[in-house]
N, C-alpha and C positions, 0 to 999 in steps of 0.2 A: 636554534634557528627554526623557523616553521617551514613546512613543505611548501614548495612553490607550485602554484596551480596555474593551469593554462586554460583559458576559456575558448571553447571551440565555437567559431562563428557559424552563422547560417549556411555559408558556402561549403564549409567542410562537412557539415551534417548532410547537406544535399548530395554531395559527391559520394559520401559513404553509403547512403541509402540507394542512390542511383546505381552504384557499382554492384551492390548486393542484388538488386532486382535484375539488372542487366546480365550479371553472371548466371543467375538462375535461369533466365530466359534462354541464354546461349546453350546451357546444358540441355534443357528440354528440347530446344530446336535441334541440337546435335543428335540427341537420342532418336528423335523423330526421323531425321535424315538417314541414320544408320538402319533403323527398322525398315524404312521404305526401300533402301538399297537391298537389304537382305531378302525382301519379299518380291520385289519387282523382277520378273523373269525367272524366279527360282524354280517354279514347277516345270518350265520348259527345259531348263538345264538338267533337272533331275530325270525327266522322262526321256530326253533325247540324247543325253551325254553320260551322266553318271550311273544310272541304273544299267544300261546296256554294257558299259565298260566293266562295271563291277561283276556282272554275270559272266562276262567273257574271261576276266582274270580268274574267277573261280574255276572256270573250265580249264584254263591253262594250268592252274595249280594241280588239278586232278590229273591232267595229262602228264605233267612232270613227275607226279607221284608214281605213275605207272608208265615209264618211258617205253616206247615201242608199240604199246597196245593201241590199236585203232588208228595208226598212222600219225600224221603230223598234227600239231596243235591247231585249234580253230582261232583265227584272228580276223574273221570277216568284219566284225564291228569296227575294229581298229582301222582296217583298210578302208572301209566305207567312209568313216568319219574323216580320215586323212584325205581321201579323194574329194570330199565335199568341202574341205577346209574347216569343218566344224571342230576338229581337234584343237585348233588354235584358240578356242574359247577356254581350254584348260589353263589354270595358272601355270606359268612357265616351269616352275620346279617340278610340279606334278606331271606335266607333259614330258619333260625330259626323262623322268623316272619311267614313265610308261613306255616311251620309245625304246629306251635301253632294255627294259625287261622283255618286251616283245621280240626284239632282235636277238637277244641271247636265248630266249625260249625257242625260237626257230632253229637255232644252231643245235641246242641240246636235244630237241625233238628229232631232228634229222639224224643225229648221232644214235639216238635210241633205236630208230628204225633200222639203221645200218647194223647195229649190234644184234638186233633180233634176226636179221637175215643171216648173219654169220653164225649165230646159234643154231638156226635151222639147218644150215649146211653141215655143221659139225655133228650135231645130234643125229640127224637122219642117216648120215654115213655110218655112224656107229651102231645105230639100231637096226639098220638093214643087214648088218653082219651077224646079228643074233636072232632076228625075228623075220617072219615072212607074212604075207597077207593071209595065207591059209592058216598058219598057226595063230594068227591074231583072231580070225573068225572062230576057230575052235575054242580058244580061251574065252572069248566073249560068250559063247553058248554055254560053256561050263560055268562061268561066273554068273550068268543070268539064272541058271538053275539053282545055284547056291543062294543067290539073293532072294529069289521067289520063295524057296523052301524056308529060309530063315524068317521071312516076313510071315508066311502062313503058319509057322510054328508058334507064333506069339499067342499068348493067352488073352482072352477077353475080346471086346469089340475092337475092330480095326477100321476107323473112319477114313484113314488116309495114310500117307507116308511122309515123314519128315526127313530131309537130308540137308544138314546144315554144314556149310563150309566157313571156316575162319579165314580162308585165303581165296584168291581168285581161282575159279574152277568151273567145271561143268557138272550140272546136276545129273543124277541117274536117269536113265530112260524110264518112262512111265507108261503103263498100259491103261488108257482111259476106259477101256471096256470092263476091266476087272478092278480098276482102282488100285493096282499093285505096281511096285517097282519091277521093271522088266529088263534092266541091263546096267552095266557099270557107268559111273561117272568118274570124277576125280579132280584133283588140284592141278593148276597150271603153273609151271615154273616160269616166272616173268623175268624181264630184264632187271627189275629191281632186286629179284632174288640172286641173280648172278652178281650184281654189284655188292650185295651183302654176304656173299659166300665167304666162309662156310657157315656163318651163324644162321643164315636163313634155312639151312638144311634141317636144323634141329626141329623146327615147327613142322616143316613139310613131312619129315619122317615120322614124327609123333602122330600126325593127323592122317597118315596114309592107311586107309582101310584095306584089308586083305584083298577083297575082290573089286577094287577100283584101280583105275590107271593113275599114273602121274603123266600129265601132258607137258609137252615142251613147245607148244605153239598156241597163242591165244586165238588164232583164227582158223587153223587147219588141224583137224583131228584124224588125219590119215594114220594108218598103222605104224608108219615109220617116224611118227612124232609122239609116240606114247610108250610107256614102260610099265611092266607089271612086276609084282613082287616075285613071281616065278622066274622072271628074267634076271634077278639080282645075282644068283650064283655065276652067271655068265659074264658079269661086268664088275667083278671085284667084291661082291657080297653086300653092297650097301648103295643107297642113293648117292651118298657123298663120293664113294669110289667111282661111280659112273660120271658124276658131274665134274670131278676134279680135273681130268685131262682137258675137258672142254674149257674150263675156267683158265687153265694155263695158256691156252690159245688166246682167249679173250684178253688176258693181261698184257699181251703184246700188241693189241689192236689199238690204233689211233683213236677211233671213235669211243671205244670203251674207256680209254684214258681221259677223253674229254668229259664223259659222264662222271667219272670219279672226281675229276678236278672241279668242274663247273656246277654240277647239279645241286650240291648241298647249299652253297651260297645263293644260288639263284632261287631256290625254294624259299629261303628266308626273305629275299627281296620281294618275291611275289606275295608272300604273306603280309609283309608290311605295306605293299602297294594296295592290296585288297582292303586292308584296314583303313587306309587313307581314302579310298574310293567309297567305302561304306560310310565314313564320316561325311563325305560330300553328298551322298544320297540323303543323309539325315539333315544336312545343312549345306545346300548347294552353293550359296554365296556367303563368304566370310569376310569380316572386316579387314583382315590382313591382306586380302586381295587388292584393296585400294592402294596399298603401298608398293605394288608393282609385281 
């Protein structure tokens, strides 16, 4: 038997050609609408919403990385956009994440400040029992002589003085008249170090230079907030021995427990939110936004 053939009439041919042309036109028109949507108002969103929020979340991340230092987090952009109602222009899921992160960051930041105050009370009471303002002045004068003498004994030209810290700290005093180091500086034990105790002590102790302090306050360098290596025999022989009883007190503190429990997960959330906001800085309006 031969194969049966079917002749397509003019109407079928017309429909097929029209459908092909029409579908192509619809695709081109759709792409044009999407492009227009992504471009219209995008720069305004980038400048007024996503760039300021991205910068603020970066600041929140830094503050959570060093809790207690510098007081509370800065959320001025978030508050301003909320008061203006502009925050409602964020996609709902992104807005919900942002609100949650800011609220939890406020709680963690407040906990860090409370822990820093508790550390100050515990440390200062212990240091006041082994040091005095006069002994501190005498030690600084002696340390300054050693530091200057060591600097002047170096061979060759001395254009300046480099003092590098791998950790939060205060640089050494510097005499601009002679371009020489003029007094001790040192590392600062932060709330993050207390959270990571005793592992944090290893780097602190390894980097502790003989004639520098270890400070226990990021904002107050009074004599009762700093420790010298000459003080160690009076406090158990090591930096860890001095810090351990303070850490035992902290372990029972509600705010310290809050930091231990909430801070790690919050830092991950902040990092993810920062990446999402950076994506919005690059592409403020996205097609999925049209779906709700």
